[in-house]
OpenMM code with the backbone's topology and positions (N, CA, C; nanometers):
from openmm import Vec3, app, unit

residues = "MET HIS ASN PRO MET THR LEU ASP THR PHE LYS ALA PHE VAL GLY LEU SER ALA VAL ALA ALA LEU VAL ALA THR ILE SER ALA LEU LEU ILE GLU VAL PRO VAL TRP ALA THR PHE ILE GLY TRP ILE ALA PHE PHE SER ARG GLY ILE THR ALA ARG ASP GLY ALA ILE ASN LEU THR CYS VAL LEU ILE GLY LEU LEU VAL GLY MET ALA ALA ALA PHE ALA SER ALA ALA LEU THR PRO TYR LEU GLY ALA TRP THR ILE ALA PRO VAL VAL LEU ILE ALA THR PHE LEU LEU LEU SER LEU GLY LEU LEU PRO LEU ILE ASN ASN LEU THR GLY PHE PHE LEU GLY LEU VAL CYS TYR PHE ALA SER HIS LEU PRO PRO THR LEU GLY THR PHE VAL GLU LEU ALA MET ALA VAL ALA LEU GLY VAL PHE GLY ALA LEU LEU ALA SER LEU VAL GLN GLN ARG LEU SER GLY PRO ALA GLY SER SER GLU ASP VAL SER ILE SER HIS SER".split()
positions = [
    Vec3(10.1745, 5.2170, -3.0488),
    Vec3(10.2515, 5.1945, -2.9283),
    Vec3(10.3686, 5.1020, -2.9620),
    Vec3(10.4844, 5.1376, -2.9157),
    Vec3(10.6064, 5.0597, -2.9402),
    Vec3(10.6189, 4.9506, -2.8345),
    Vec3(10.6398, 4.8280, -2.8801),
    Vec3(10.6581, 4.7169, -2.7877),
    Vec3(10.8063, 4.6926, -2.7661),
    Vec3(10.8532, 4.7081, -2.6434),
    Vec3(10.9951, 4.6819, -2.6179),
    Vec3(11.0240, 4.5325, -2.6299),
    Vec3(11.1478, 4.5012, -2.6594),
    Vec3(11.1864, 4.3606, -2.6709),
    Vec3(11.1916, 4.2985, -2.5320),
    Vec3(11.1160, 4.1930, -2.5164),
    Vec3(11.1156, 4.1196, -2.3902),
    Vec3(11.2166, 4.0061, -2.4004),
    Vec3(11.2392, 3.9411, -2.2891),
    Vec3(11.3293, 3.8262, -2.2885),
    Vec3(11.2741, 3.7149, -2.3774),
    Vec3(11.1434, 3.6920, -2.3729),
    Vec3(11.0832, 3.5895, -2.4577),
    Vec3(11.1001, 3.6230, -2.6057),
    Vec3(11.0821, 3.7501, -2.6397),
    Vec3(11.1012, 3.7933, -2.7781),
    Vec3(11.2460, 3.7716, -2.8195),
    Vec3(11.3378, 3.8102, -2.7338),
    Vec3(11.4801, 3.7915, -2.7625),
    Vec3(11.5123, 3.6441, -2.7848),
    Vec3(11.4619, 3.5569, -2.6967),
    Vec3(11.4869, 3.4131, -2.7115),
    Vec3(11.4284, 3.3614, -2.8430),
    Vec3(11.3088, 3.4055, -2.8767),
    Vec3(11.2468, 3.3620, -3.0020),
    Vec3(11.3293, 3.4078, -3.1221),
    Vec3(11.3764, 3.5318, -3.1202),
    Vec3(11.4573, 3.5826, -3.2316),
    Vec3(11.5885, 3.5065, -3.2443),
    Vec3(11.6509, 3.4753, -3.1318),
    Vec3(11.7752, 3.3964, -3.1351),
    Vec3(11.7471, 3.2585, -3.1928),
    Vec3(11.6394, 3.1966, -3.1496),
    Vec3(11.6034, 3.0648, -3.2012),
    Vec3(11.5742, 3.0680, -3.3506),
    Vec3(11.4971, 3.1659, -3.3952),
    Vec3(11.4659, 3.1792, -3.5380),
    Vec3(11.5915, 3.2046, -3.6202),
    Vec3(11.6772, 3.2898, -3.5687),
    Vec3(11.8021, 3.3204, -3.6393),
    Vec3(11.8920, 3.1982, -3.6473),
    Vec3(11.8957, 3.1191, -3.5417),
    Vec3(11.9763, 2.9964, -3.5416),
    Vec3(11.9231, 2.8981, -3.6456),
    Vec3(11.7929, 2.8850, -3.6555),
    Vec3(11.7344, 2.7956, -3.7565),
    Vec3(11.7678, 2.8465, -3.8962),
    Vec3(11.7555, 2.9768, -3.9190),
    Vec3(11.7881, 3.0334, -4.0502),
    Vec3(11.9347, 3.0072, -4.0850),
    Vec3(12.0235, 3.0244, -3.9886),
    Vec3(12.1660, 2.9995, -4.0120),
    Vec3(12.1909, 2.8524, -4.0429),
    Vec3(12.1234, 2.7642, -3.9727),
    Vec3(12.1372, 2.6207, -3.9975),
    Vec3(12.0899, 2.5845, -4.1385),
    Vec3(11.9744, 2.6371, -4.1770),
    Vec3(11.9199, 2.6093, -4.3104),
    Vec3(12.0144, 2.6631, -4.4186),
    Vec3(12.0640, 2.7835, -4.4006),
    Vec3(12.1565, 2.8416, -4.4985),
    Vec3(12.2846, 2.7595, -4.5087),
    Vec3(12.3358, 2.7132, -4.3957),
    Vec3(12.4581, 2.6331, -4.3944),
    Vec3(12.4367, 2.4997, -4.4648),
    Vec3(12.3258, 2.4341, -4.4350),
    Vec3(12.2945, 2.3069, -4.5027),
    Vec3(12.2825, 2.3296, -4.6528),
    Vec3(12.2143, 2.4383, -4.6920),
    Vec3(12.1972, 2.4689, -4.8345),
    Vec3(12.3311, 2.4854, -4.9047),
    Vec3(12.4128, 2.5691, -4.8474),
    Vec3(12.5381, 2.6056, -4.9129),
    Vec3(12.6449, 2.4976, -4.9052),
    Vec3(12.6606, 2.4351, -4.7899),
    Vec3(12.7742, 2.3464, -4.7693),
    Vec3(12.7452, 2.1976, -4.7851),
    Vec3(12.6241, 2.1553, -4.7508),
    Vec3(12.5960, 2.0120, -4.7543),
    Vec3(12.5281, 1.9671, -4.8829),
    Vec3(12.4251, 2.0380, -4.9238),
    Vec3(12.3562, 1.9928, -5.0454),
    Vec3(12.3849, 2.0819, -5.1656),
    Vec3(12.4608, 2.1880, -5.1423),
    Vec3(12.5095, 2.2766, -5.2486),
    Vec3(12.3990, 2.3265, -5.3413),
    Vec3(12.2957, 2.3828, -5.2794),
    Vec3(12.1899, 2.4498, -5.3540),
    Vec3(12.1936, 2.5974, -5.3169),
    Vec3(12.1368, 2.6838, -5.4019),
    Vec3(12.1441, 2.8280, -5.3737),
    Vec3(12.0701, 2.8662, -5.2441),
    Vec3(12.1399, 2.9369, -5.1591),
    Vec3(12.0812, 2.9803, -5.0323),
    Vec3(11.9616, 3.0715, -5.0598),
    Vec3(11.9733, 3.1592, -5.1586),
    Vec3(11.8626, 3.2505, -5.1875),
    Vec3(11.7363, 3.1725, -5.2251),
    Vec3(11.7500, 3.0602, -5.2945),
    Vec3(11.6340, 2.9794, -5.3311),
    Vec3(11.5740, 2.9130, -5.2075),
    Vec3(11.6597, 2.8808, -5.1109),
    Vec3(11.6107, 2.8260, -4.9850),
    Vec3(11.5222, 2.9288, -4.9148),
    Vec3(11.5621, 3.0547, -4.9197),
    Vec3(11.4812, 3.1574, -4.8549),
    Vec3(11.3527, 3.1866, -4.9309),
    Vec3(11.3466, 3.1528, -5.0576),
    Vec3(11.2185, 3.1599, -5.1291),
    Vec3(11.1215, 3.0596, -5.0663),
    Vec3(11.1712, 2.9417, -5.0327),
    Vec3(11.0876, 2.8440, -4.9628),
    Vec3(11.0447, 2.8941, -4.8262),
    Vec3(11.1359, 2.9595, -4.7569),
    Vec3(11.1055, 3.0164, -4.6249),
    Vec3(10.9918, 3.1182, -4.6386),
    Vec3(11.0044, 3.2069, -4.7358),
    Vec3(10.8998, 3.3076, -4.7592),
    Vec3(10.7679, 3.2391, -4.7939),
    Vec3(10.7742, 3.1388, -4.8809),
    Vec3(10.6527, 3.0678, -4.9222),
    Vec3(10.5826, 3.0064, -4.8024),
    Vec3(10.6591, 2.9482, -4.7107),
    Vec3(10.5975, 2.8853, -4.5927),
    Vec3(10.5113, 2.9855, -4.5179),
    Vec3(10.5635, 3.1048, -4.4965),
    Vec3(10.4929, 3.2044, -4.4174),
    Vec3(10.3923, 3.2855, -4.4991),
    Vec3(10.3774, 3.2542, -4.6276),
    Vec3(10.2869, 3.3328, -4.7113),
    Vec3(10.1404, 3.3037, -4.6846),
    Vec3(10.1112, 3.1862, -4.6306),
    Vec3(9.9715, 3.1540, -4.5980),
    Vec3(9.9703, 3.0361, -4.5018),
    Vec3(9.9326, 3.0639, -4.3792),
    Vec3(9.9264, 2.9590, -4.2783),
    Vec3(10.0646, 2.9206, -4.2292),
    Vec3(10.0693, 2.8622, -4.1096),
    Vec3(10.1998, 2.8222, -4.0553),
    Vec3(10.1951, 2.6813, -3.9981),
    Vec3(10.1200, 2.5948, -4.0637),
    Vec3(10.1151, 2.4545, -4.0215),
    Vec3(10.1911, 2.3704, -4.1235),
    Vec3(10.2180, 2.2478, -4.0876),
    Vec3(10.2852, 2.1569, -4.1819),
    Vec3(10.1991, 2.1374, -4.3066),
    Vec3(10.0692, 2.1270, -4.2892),
    Vec3(9.9786, 2.1111, -4.4037),
    Vec3(9.9860, 2.2333, -4.4957),
    Vec3(9.9794, 2.3529, -4.4365),
    Vec3(9.9908, 2.4752, -4.5168),
    Vec3(10.1265, 2.4811, -4.5865),
    Vec3(10.2308, 2.4404, -4.5155),
    Vec3(10.3642, 2.4400, -4.5753),
    Vec3(10.3712, 2.3485, -4.6959),
    Vec3(10.3083, 2.2318, -4.6869),
    Vec3(10.3065, 2.1389, -4.8008),
    Vec3(10.2302, 2.1988, -4.9187),
    Vec3(10.1189, 2.2641, -4.8900),
    Vec3(10.0417, 2.3296, -4.9970),
    Vec3(10.1243, 2.4414, -5.0594),
    Vec3(10.1857, 2.5236, -4.9764),
    Vec3(10.2660, 2.6345, -5.0272),
    Vec3(10.3847, 2.5845, -5.1089),
    Vec3(10.4490, 2.4764, -5.0635),
    Vec3(10.5599, 2.4170, -5.1382),
    Vec3(10.5108, 2.3671, -5.2734),
    Vec3(10.3967, 2.3018, -5.2761),
    Vec3(10.3405, 2.2530, -5.4019),
    Vec3(10.3179, 2.3687, -5.4984),
    Vec3(10.2677, 2.4792, -5.4479),
    Vec3(10.2444, 2.5966, -5.5331),
    Vec3(10.3757, 2.6512, -5.5893),
    Vec3(10.4795, 2.6565, -5.5069),
    Vec3(10.6099, 2.7034, -5.5558),
    Vec3(10.6628, 2.6091, -5.6634),
    Vec3(10.6491, 2.4800, -5.6424),
    Vec3(10.6977, 2.3830, -5.7416),
    Vec3(10.6205, 2.3965, -5.8730),
    Vec3(10.4912, 2.4216, -5.8650),
    Vec3(10.4126, 2.4460, -5.9861),
    Vec3(10.4632, 2.5724, -6.0550),
    Vec3(10.4904, 2.6756, -5.9779),
    Vec3(10.5457, 2.7993, -6.0346),
    Vec3(10.6802, 2.7760, -6.1015),
    Vec3(10.7644, 2.6917, -6.0418),
    Vec3(10.8924, 2.6552, -6.1049),
    Vec3(10.8683, 2.5906, -6.2409),
    Vec3(10.7739, 2.4972, -6.2446),
    Vec3(10.7435, 2.4279, -6.3710),
    Vec3(10.6891, 2.5236, -6.4759),
    Vec3(10.6038, 2.6151, -6.4355),
    Vec3(10.5512, 2.7141, -6.5305),
    Vec3(10.6650, 2.8030, -6.5810),
    Vec3(10.7560, 2.8397, -6.4922),
    Vec3(10.8716, 2.9198, -6.5341),
    Vec3(10.9579, 2.8452, -6.6346),
    Vec3(10.9785, 2.7180, -6.6119),
    Vec3(11.0584, 2.6380, -6.7044),
    Vec3(10.9863, 2.6223, -6.8380),
    Vec3(10.8551, 2.6036, -6.8343),
    Vec3(10.7776, 2.5946, -6.9581),
    Vec3(10.7838, 2.7275, -7.0335),
    Vec3(10.7794, 2.8377, -6.9605),
    Vec3(10.7906, 2.9698, -7.0231),
    Vec3(10.9268, 2.9864, -7.0898),
    Vec3(11.0312, 2.9327, -7.0275),
    Vec3(11.1649, 2.9404, -7.0874),
    Vec3(11.1705, 2.8603, -7.2172),
    Vec3(11.1096, 2.7417, -7.2165),
    Vec3(11.1020, 2.6622, -7.3404),
    Vec3(11.0246, 2.7370, -7.4482),
    Vec3(10.9105, 2.7934, -7.4107),
    Vec3(10.8283, 2.8676, -7.5069),
    Vec3(10.9037, 2.9881, -7.5606),
    Vec3(10.9749, 3.0557, -7.4748),
    Vec3(11.0524, 3.1725, -7.5161),
    Vec3(11.1600, 3.1331, -7.6167),
    Vec3(11.2290, 3.0234, -7.5902),
    Vec3(11.3325, 2.9768, -7.6832),
    Vec3(11.2722, 2.9397, -7.8182),
    Vec3(11.1529, 2.8814, -7.8157),
    Vec3(11.0878, 2.8407, -7.9407),
    Vec3(11.0351, 2.9604, -8.0197),
    Vec3(10.9877, 3.0635, -7.9508),
    Vec3(10.9266, 3.1780, -8.0186),
    Vec3(11.0245, 3.2879, -8.0578),
    Vec3(11.1378, 3.2962, -7.9897),
    Vec3(11.2334, 3.4041, -8.0156),
    Vec3(11.2778, 3.4130, -8.1611),
    Vec3(11.3028, 3.3015, -8.2316),
    Vec3(11.3418, 3.3155, -8.3728),
    Vec3(11.2340, 3.3830, -8.4587),
    Vec3(11.1102, 3.3760, -8.4155),
    Vec3(11.0002, 3.4329, -8.4933),
    Vec3(10.9577, 3.5717, -8.4453),
    Vec3(10.9652, 3.5937, -8.3140),
    Vec3(10.9136, 3.7182, -8.2581),
    Vec3(11.0219, 3.8109, -8.2035),
    Vec3(11.1433, 3.7607, -8.1916),
    Vec3(11.2517, 3.8425, -8.1380),
    Vec3(11.2211, 3.8903, -7.9968),
    Vec3(11.2495, 4.0172, -7.9729),
    Vec3(11.2290, 4.0760, -7.8405),
    Vec3(11.0815, 4.0760, -7.8002),
    Vec3(10.9915, 4.0692, -7.8969),
    Vec3(10.8477, 4.0684, -7.8686),
    Vec3(10.8006, 3.9369, -7.8071),
    Vec3(10.8866, 3.8382, -7.8004),
    Vec3(10.8512, 3.7089, -7.7423),
    Vec3(10.8024, 3.7230, -7.5986),
    Vec3(10.8573, 3.8193, -7.5281),
    Vec3(10.8218, 3.8348, -7.3867),
    Vec3(10.6717, 3.8575, -7.3676),
    Vec3(10.6073, 3.9290, -7.4579),
    Vec3(10.4645, 3.9612, -7.4406),
    Vec3(10.3762, 3.8360, -7.4354),
    Vec3(10.3790, 3.7486, -7.5371),
    Vec3(10.2899, 3.6314, -7.5269),
    Vec3(10.3320, 3.5331, -7.4176),
    Vec3(10.4611, 3.5215, -7.3923),
    Vec3(10.5070, 3.4269, -7.2898),
    Vec3(10.4610, 3.4723, -7.1513),
    Vec3(10.4784, 3.5992, -7.1204),
    Vec3(10.4355, 3.6505, -6.9904),
    Vec3(10.2827, 3.6482, -6.9808),
    Vec3(10.2149, 3.6818, -7.0874),
    Vec3(10.0690, 3.6785, -7.0879),
    Vec3(10.0176, 3.5380, -7.0544),
    Vec3(10.0709, 3.4381, -7.1212),
    Vec3(10.0251, 3.3004, -7.1002),
    Vec3(10.0645, 3.2489, -6.9615),
    Vec3(10.1888, 3.2744, -6.9198),
    Vec3(10.2334, 3.2268, -6.7884),
    Vec3(10.1512, 3.2922, -6.6766),
    Vec3(10.1302, 3.4218, -6.6864),
    Vec3(10.0533, 3.4923, -6.5839),
    Vec3(9.9084, 3.4444, -6.5824),
    Vec3(9.8485, 3.4307, -6.7016),
    Vec3(9.7109, 3.3822, -6.7097),
    Vec3(9.6990, 3.2435, -6.6457),
    Vec3(9.7949, 3.1575, -6.6756),
    Vec3(9.7931, 3.0219, -6.6201),
    Vec3(9.8025, 3.0244, -6.4684),
    Vec3(9.8968, 3.1009, -6.4140),
    Vec3(9.9136, 3.1048, -6.2686),
    Vec3(9.7919, 3.1666, -6.2000),
    Vec3(9.7376, 3.2736, -6.2582),
    Vec3(9.6177, 3.3342, -6.1994),
    Vec3(9.5002, 3.2369, -6.2032),
    Vec3(9.4892, 3.1605, -6.3119),
    Vec3(9.3825, 3.0612, -6.3229),
    Vec3(9.3994, 2.9511, -6.2189),
    Vec3(9.5236, 2.9094, -6.1953),
    Vec3(9.5492, 2.8072, -6.0934),
    Vec3(9.5088, 2.8561, -5.9542),
    Vec3(9.5102, 2.9868, -5.9355),
    Vec3(9.4669, 3.0446, -5.8083),
    Vec3(9.3204, 3.0180, -5.7780),
    Vec3(9.2444, 2.9739, -5.8778),
    Vec3(9.1032, 2.9416, -5.8587),
    Vec3(9.0812, 2.7985, -5.8095),
    Vec3(9.1867, 2.7188, -5.8049),
    Vec3(9.1728, 2.5814, -5.7566),
    Vec3(9.1244, 2.5817, -5.6118),
    Vec3(9.0565, 2.4760, -5.5697),
    Vec3(9.0014, 2.4746, -5.4340),
    Vec3(9.1050, 2.4648, -5.3212),
    Vec3(9.2191, 2.4041, -5.3419),
    Vec3(9.3139, 2.3829, -5.2326),
    Vec3(9.4535, 2.4345, -5.2661),
    Vec3(9.5059, 2.3921, -5.3775),
    Vec3(9.6410, 2.4321, -5.4190),
    Vec3(9.6258, 2.5637, -5.4960),
    Vec3(9.6171, 2.6753, -5.4229),
    Vec3(9.5806, 2.8013, -5.4871),
    Vec3(9.6533, 2.9235, -5.4309),
    Vec3(9.7737, 2.9049, -5.3832),
    Vec3(9.8497, 3.0154, -5.3243),
    Vec3(9.9201, 3.0939, -5.4356),
    Vec3(9.8615, 3.2071, -5.4746),
    Vec3(9.9195, 3.2882, -5.5820),
    Vec3(10.0608, 3.3337, -5.5494),
    Vec3(10.0839, 3.3708, -5.4250),
    Vec3(10.2193, 3.4121, -5.3859),
    Vec3(10.3170, 3.2979, -5.4098),
    Vec3(10.2791, 3.1762, -5.3724),
    Vec3(10.3648, 3.0602, -5.3942),
    Vec3(10.3908, 3.0360, -5.5418),
    Vec3(10.2861, 3.0448, -5.6240),
    Vec3(10.3039, 3.0255, -5.7687),
    Vec3(10.4060, 3.1244, -5.8242),
    Vec3(10.3889, 3.2513, -5.7888),
    Vec3(10.4788, 3.3530, -5.8443),
    Vec3(10.6182, 3.3470, -5.7820),
    Vec3(10.6296, 3.3033, -5.6570),
    Vec3(10.7628, 3.2808, -5.5997),
    Vec3(10.8367, 3.1731, -5.6783),
    Vec3(10.7666, 3.0673, -5.7182),
    Vec3(10.8290, 2.9630, -5.7999),
    Vec3(10.8735, 3.0155, -5.9341),
    Vec3(10.7889, 3.0949, -5.9977),
    Vec3(10.8237, 3.1545, -6.1268),
    Vec3(10.9476, 3.2422, -6.1140),
    Vec3(10.9479, 3.3279, -6.0131),
    Vec3(11.0622, 3.4157, -5.9887),
    Vec3(11.1868, 3.3343, -5.9559),
    Vec3(11.1703, 3.2293, -5.8764),
    Vec3(11.2829, 3.1443, -5.8393),
    Vec3(11.3504, 3.0881, -5.9643),
    Vec3(11.2697, 3.0365, -6.0562),
    Vec3(11.3295, 2.9810, -6.1778),
    Vec3(11.4043, 3.0892, -6.2554),
    Vec3(11.3389, 3.2009, -6.2838),
    Vec3(11.4033, 3.3024, -6.3670),
    Vec3(11.5227, 3.3676, -6.2978),
    Vec3(11.5179, 3.3818, -6.1662),
    Vec3(11.6315, 3.4381, -6.0932),
    Vec3(11.7524, 3.3454, -6.0964),
    Vec3(11.7285, 3.2170, -6.1150),
    Vec3(11.8392, 3.1208, -6.1140),
    Vec3(11.9280, 3.1332, -6.2379),
    Vec3(11.8731, 3.1799, -6.3470),
    Vec3(11.9464, 3.1878, -6.4746),
    Vec3(12.0000, 3.0510, -6.5176),
    Vec3(11.9322, 2.9453, -6.4748),
    Vec3(11.9723, 2.8094, -6.5108),
    Vec3(11.8879, 2.7610, -6.6280),
    Vec3(11.9378, 2.6631, -6.7032),
    Vec3(11.8600, 2.6096, -6.8156),
    Vec3(11.7380, 2.5324, -6.7646),
    Vec3(11.6327, 2.5252, -6.8436),
    Vec3(11.5127, 2.4532, -6.8009),
    Vec3(11.5292, 2.3017, -6.8163),
    Vec3(11.5993, 2.2430, -6.7198),
    Vec3(11.6270, 2.0993, -6.7246),
    Vec3(11.5744, 2.0323, -6.5979),
    Vec3(11.5686, 1.9004, -6.6012),
    Vec3(11.5285, 1.8244, -6.4829),
    Vec3(11.6244, 1.8529, -6.3673),
    Vec3(11.7536, 1.8617, -6.3971),
    Vec3(11.8526, 1.8911, -6.2933),
    Vec3(11.8274, 2.0254, -6.2269),
    Vec3(11.7900, 2.1249, -6.3063),
    Vec3(11.7573, 2.2566, -6.2517),
    Vec3(11.6364, 2.2465, -6.1596),
    Vec3(11.5337, 2.1761, -6.2062),
    Vec3(11.4134, 2.1608, -6.1244),
    Vec3(11.4473, 2.0937, -5.9917),
    Vec3(11.5243, 1.9867, -5.9973),
    Vec3(11.5603, 1.9136, -5.8748),
    Vec3(11.6397, 2.0042, -5.7810),
    Vec3(11.7363, 2.0765, -5.8343),
    Vec3(11.8189, 2.1645, -5.7510),
    Vec3(11.7351, 2.2717, -5.6817),
    Vec3(11.6519, 2.3391, -5.7600),
    Vec3(11.5715, 2.4462, -5.7022),
    Vec3(11.4621, 2.3903, -5.6104),
    Vec3(11.4048, 2.2774, -5.6479),
    Vec3(11.3016, 2.2156, -5.5628),
    Vec3(11.3611, 2.1741, -5.4284),
    Vec3(11.4813, 2.1197, -5.4293),
    Vec3(11.5466, 2.0819, -5.3037),
    Vec3(11.5700, 2.2049, -5.2160),
    Vec3(11.6165, 2.3128, -5.2773),
    Vec3(11.6428, 2.4349, -5.2018),
    Vec3(11.5142, 2.4902, -5.1414),
    Vec3(11.4094, 2.4967, -5.2223),
    Vec3(11.2817, 2.5506, -5.1752),
    Vec3(11.2233, 2.4602, -5.0660),
    Vec3(11.2297, 2.3296, -5.0854),
    Vec3(11.1765, 2.2364, -4.9853),
    Vec3(11.2527, 2.2501, -4.8533),
    Vec3(11.3824, 2.2658, -4.8605),
    Vec3(11.4607, 2.2865, -4.7386),
    Vec3(11.4178, 2.4161, -4.6700),
    Vec3(11.3910, 2.5194, -4.7486),
    Vec3(11.3442, 2.6454, -4.6909),
    Vec3(11.2097, 2.6316, -4.6231),
    Vec3(11.1177, 2.5589, -4.6860),
    Vec3(10.9861, 2.5366, -4.6256),
    Vec3(11.0020, 2.4577, -4.4955),
    Vec3(11.0837, 2.3521, -4.4994),
    Vec3(11.1061, 2.2726, -4.3785),
    Vec3(11.1703, 2.3583, -4.2692),
    Vec3(11.2689, 2.4390, -4.3065),
    Vec3(11.3345, 2.5262, -4.2090),
    Vec3(11.2380, 2.6256, -4.1474),
    Vec3(11.1482, 2.6792, -4.2286),
    Vec3(11.0497, 2.7740, -4.1771),
    Vec3(10.9508, 2.7054, -4.0830),
    Vec3(10.9130, 2.5819, -4.1169),
    Vec3(10.8271, 2.5053, -4.0260),
    Vec3(10.8990, 2.4844, -3.8931),
    Vec3(11.0248, 2.4436, -3.9005),
    Vec3(11.1040, 2.4248, -3.7788),
    Vec3(11.1142, 2.5562, -3.7019),
    Vec3(11.1361, 2.6657, -3.7734),
    Vec3(11.1459, 2.7961, -3.7070),
    Vec3(11.0152, 2.8332, -3.6386),
    Vec3(10.9030, 2.8032, -3.7026),
    Vec3(10.7751, 2.8358, -3.6391),
    Vec3(10.7549, 2.7529, -3.5124),
    Vec3(10.8017, 2.6283, -3.5142),
    Vec3(10.7923, 2.5446, -3.3942),
    Vec3(10.8856, 2.5962, -3.2846),
    Vec3(11.0059, 2.6394, -3.3234),
    Vec3(11.0999, 2.6986, -3.2271),
    Vec3(11.0389, 2.8255, -3.1684),
    Vec3(10.9781, 2.9054, -3.2547),
    Vec3(10.9157, 3.0296, -3.2091),
    Vec3(10.8084, 2.9998, -3.1051),
    Vec3(10.7240, 2.9012, -3.1323),
    Vec3(10.6184, 2.8655, -3.0376),
    Vec3(10.6772, 2.8202, -2.9046),
    Vec3(10.7856, 2.7470, -2.9120),
    Vec3(10.8487, 2.6913, -2.7904),
    Vec3(10.9173, 2.7996, -2.7075),
    Vec3(10.9839, 2.8950, -2.7755),
    Vec3(11.0669, 2.9921, -2.7037),
    Vec3(10.9989, 3.1245, -2.6729),
    Vec3(10.8819, 3.1478, -2.7297),
    Vec3(10.8226, 3.2802, -2.7118),
    Vec3(10.7295, 3.2894, -2.5922),
    Vec3(10.7307, 3.1912, -2.5076),
    Vec3(10.6509, 3.1998, -2.3858),
    Vec3(10.5240, 3.1183, -2.3966),
    Vec3(10.4432, 3.1244, -2.2939),
    Vec3(10.3186, 3.0469, -2.2898),
    Vec3(10.2252, 3.0881, -2.4032),
    Vec3(10.1545, 2.9905, -2.4580),
    Vec3(10.0604, 3.0182, -2.5664),
    Vec3(9.9566, 3.1182, -2.5188),
    Vec3(9.9331, 3.2158, -2.6061),
    Vec3(9.8307, 3.3144, -2.5750),
    Vec3(9.8781, 3.4247, -2.4825),
    Vec3(10.0048, 3.4257, -2.4407),
    Vec3(10.0515, 3.5320, -2.3522),
    Vec3(10.0665, 3.6601, -2.4319),
    Vec3(10.0703, 3.7699, -2.3615),
    Vec3(10.0842, 3.8999, -2.4263),
    Vec3(10.2240, 3.9167, -2.4843),
    Vec3(10.3154, 3.8247, -2.4519),
    Vec3(10.4515, 3.8359, -2.5006),
    Vec3(10.4780, 3.7489, -2.6229),
    Vec3(10.3745, 3.6862, -2.6799),
    Vec3(10.3945, 3.6052, -2.7990),
    Vec3(10.4575, 3.6867, -2.9099),
    Vec3(10.5461, 3.6265, -2.9827),
    Vec3(10.6143, 3.6909, -3.0930),
    Vec3(10.5606, 3.6300, -3.2211),
    Vec3(10.5212, 3.7123, -3.3123),
    Vec3(10.4709, 3.6598, -3.4387),
    Vec3(10.5549, 3.7136, -3.5534),
    Vec3(10.6094, 3.6212, -3.6343),
    Vec3(10.6870, 3.6655, -3.7493),
    Vec3(10.6080, 3.6559, -3.8773),
    Vec3(10.4875, 3.6022, -3.8723),
    Vec3(10.4070, 3.5937, -3.9935),
    Vec3(10.3079, 3.7091, -3.9940),
    Vec3(10.2737, 3.7504, -4.1130),
    Vec3(10.1782, 3.8592, -4.1292),
    Vec3(10.0683, 3.8161, -4.2231),
    Vec3(10.0113, 3.6963, -4.1995),
    Vec3(9.9094, 3.6427, -4.2882),
    Vec3(9.7807, 3.7190, -4.2758),
] * unit.nanometer
topology = app.Topology()
chain = topology.addChain("A")
for resn in residues:
    res = topology.addResidue(resn, chain)
    for name in ("N", "CA", "C"):
        topology.addAtom(name, app.Element.getBySymbol(name[0]), res)
């Protein structure tokens, strides 16, 4: 059954879009971090749970994934003189094994977050430096914060809690 857009849904979408635009503007113009990396944080926030606590856990997982990606870049640089193009096999094997193993942790175990961090690092094409980590971590953290704010806006604008008109943007 197709659900037509209600006024509450429209208001929620406008509010969410306004938050996304604000986060993108802050990323690009004020702190000069990649907007796409900010949206990786946004995705991470909604990957599991939509509370501030879940957001902090998801952010931690993305940051761990960033660090694993940077370590993989160091390992790749060290192994390439010996293995050439074949370097990718052991580096990906070890990085993937590590991230999957971290998924067994009792609390900080969001596999999607880990791999979003890994992808974030490699998509950046930046060197594995502290400055790179800080830049990408700031962007991702802003995205997580923006998504938390968006979820709060959504709750506020989508009508009474538990109404049939609630709008949900997460698919957990």
